Phi, psi and omega in degrees: 000317176300319178304308188298320185289318176293321186286316183293321179296314175302313183290324178294315177288331173298320179293312181285328178050072172313146184317128178085005178244168172240154189298330185287329181302313184286327174296313184288328180291315176302315183298312178303321180297312179297323172291319190284327176276354171094002180290334175233103176313143182306314186285330175292326175296320178292319182295322178300324182280315180301325179297342178264021181304330185294315179298314185291325180289320176305310182294320173301320173299317176304320183286325179294315178302319182292320179299320177295309179303317183287313187288337178277344193077016181296316179293318178292333177293313173311310179298314184297316175297325177292318180297325178294312187288336179285344177062022177100359177267121177300321182298310183293327179290323176295321179296318178296321184283326178295312178294330169294323180295323181294317181294314178301324172304306186301329183266320190249336180119155177302321182301317178303319183287317182289327191258324183266319180291324185304305179298333178289320181291321179296322179290322179295324178271318181299324178294344179256011174078022178264147177293122194265356188301315184297319185290323174297319178294315177309315185302303183288322177292320182288336174304322177272311188298328183263013184263000185255345187282345181229146182294340182251016179282346187204122178306339180292325180296325178287328181292316187284320187223091180303311187238067184291157168280113193298321182294310184290334178292318179290326178298317186278329190235346182288306180304312174300330173297310174310312182294321182295315182293311176305316182286321175296318172300308180301315184292323179292319174306314177296304191287336183251022187302323177291318181295332180258015180273356178270190182228170182224161172273121182297320186082180172286130181287134176273135178286125188291151167294136174303328179295326179295325176292321181290331183290315183296327172290326175294321178299314178299322178288327177296314182299322176293324177296325176300312179299316183294319170306315185294320186296328179258013177059038172268145187290138177291333176304303184295328185288320175301312180296308180296318177296319178301311178297325178293317172310306176309316186293320183295322177288344180066040176265126178299144174303323177301315183293310182300323180298329181286338178273356179281130170275088184298334182289339177298327177277005164253321178301313185291311178305324178289322173293330175296317182290318175302313182289330175294322178297316180293319182300315177299328177279007176104359188301310185302314177302314183299312180297318177299314176305313184297313188291314180295334178296329179287346185287352175286346171260012174110160186292336183291325182289315183292319178299318179295319182289328176294315186289308185296320182301313181292322181300310183284332176288330173303331184270348178270314183236010177087149191283339180297303177301331175290322171299324173295316188288321179297329180294324170301313186291322176297329181298324186266337186213087184294340179290354177269357184305310191286320175293329179293313181304316181296321178293323180292326186277316185273330180306318184300355177278004182275329182216165176286351185249014182289329180219158178300321180299321172297320179297311179295328179295313182303319183292321182302317185290322180295331178292331179259015175076018180260120178256132173230119182283152173303328179290317179296324174299315188289328178296316175299308178311322182287336177275340182261309194297311187305308183294321175298316181287322179297312175307316180294316180301318180296319173298315176306315174302313183296327189254014186301000000 
C-alpha cells in the first residue's frame, strides 16, 4: 500500500507540476523515498534503470537528431516548401504542413514535431498575416496521431516494446495510423474551415541553405537504418545515437550547441519512473493489471483489447503517458499480445488533454512565449472530437488482425 501511495502521488505531482517545480523533481523524490525506506532495494533500482539502456540511448539520439534538424534549418526548409507549394491557399497550406508534420514524426519522433516544428510553423504563417491557431493545433495533434505506426516514431513505443517484430508491428499498427492521420486531418479541415478559408501573400522565395537539404537526407537515411536494425533484431538505441551524432556532423552543429538542445532533466525523470514502476511491479501491479485485462477476455478479445487501449489512453491523461508506457512494458513482459493496444492507447491518449504528454506540455510553454493562449478546455474539446473515433477504429483493426 505504501508503495502504491508514494508512486502514484509522485507521478500525479510530476504530471501536475505544482508552481515552481519540475516534473523530474517529484519522480526523483518518490523514487528516493521508496529506496530509502527499503520498499525498493537499491540494487533492484539500479537494475531497473540499467535494463533500460536501450531506451535512454534512443532518446538521447533523438535529441541529437532534433538539434541537427533545427540548427541546420531543415525544418524551416520543410515549412518554406509547404508555403511555396500551397500557392497562397491557407487550406492547402494547412494540409501540406499537417502531412509534413506526420512525415517528420515518423522519421524524427513526435517530440521533434511538437516542440521544434511548432515555432517554425508559427513564424512561417504568422509572418504572412495568417491566423496561426489552427496550424499550431495541427502540429501538436499530428505529433501524437502519427506516432504509433512505426516503432521509432515515439520513445514510448520503444519503452513498451524494445525489440518489436517489424513485420508484425506494421501489420498491426501501420494501417490504423494511416486512417488516424487522414481522419485527424479531415476533422481539422472541417472544424477550422472558417479560419482556413482565406489566402496569403507567398512573398519572395528564400534560397535554402544546402546544409538543410543534406540534413534532411541524413534523417531519411537514419529512418532507413531504423528499419534495417529492426529487421535484424538490432537494438534501436545505439543506432539512434550513432545516427544522431552522424546527422549532427552533416549539419555541422558544434557539440556545445547540440548539448543545449538536450533535455538533461529527462535523464533524471525517466530513471526515476523506471524505479517507481519497478517498485509497483514488485508489489504486484503488473500481475493485477494483467489479471484485470484477462478477466475481460470472458466477454471476448474485443473487450480486453479495448480495455487495454482505452485504459492506457485515459491513464495517460491522468499521470502523463511516460509512466503509463513504463507500466505497460511490465504488463507486456507478462503478456506480449497486449503490446499493440497499449501502444495505441499510450500514443493517441495524450491528445485528450494538455497534460497527457511531455511534448504537449512543452508545446504549451512554446506558445505562451509567443503570446498565444490555449485553454485546457479548448484543447479538450478538440481532443474529444478527434481521439474517440481514431482510437475506436484502431481497436477494431487490432481485433480483426489479432
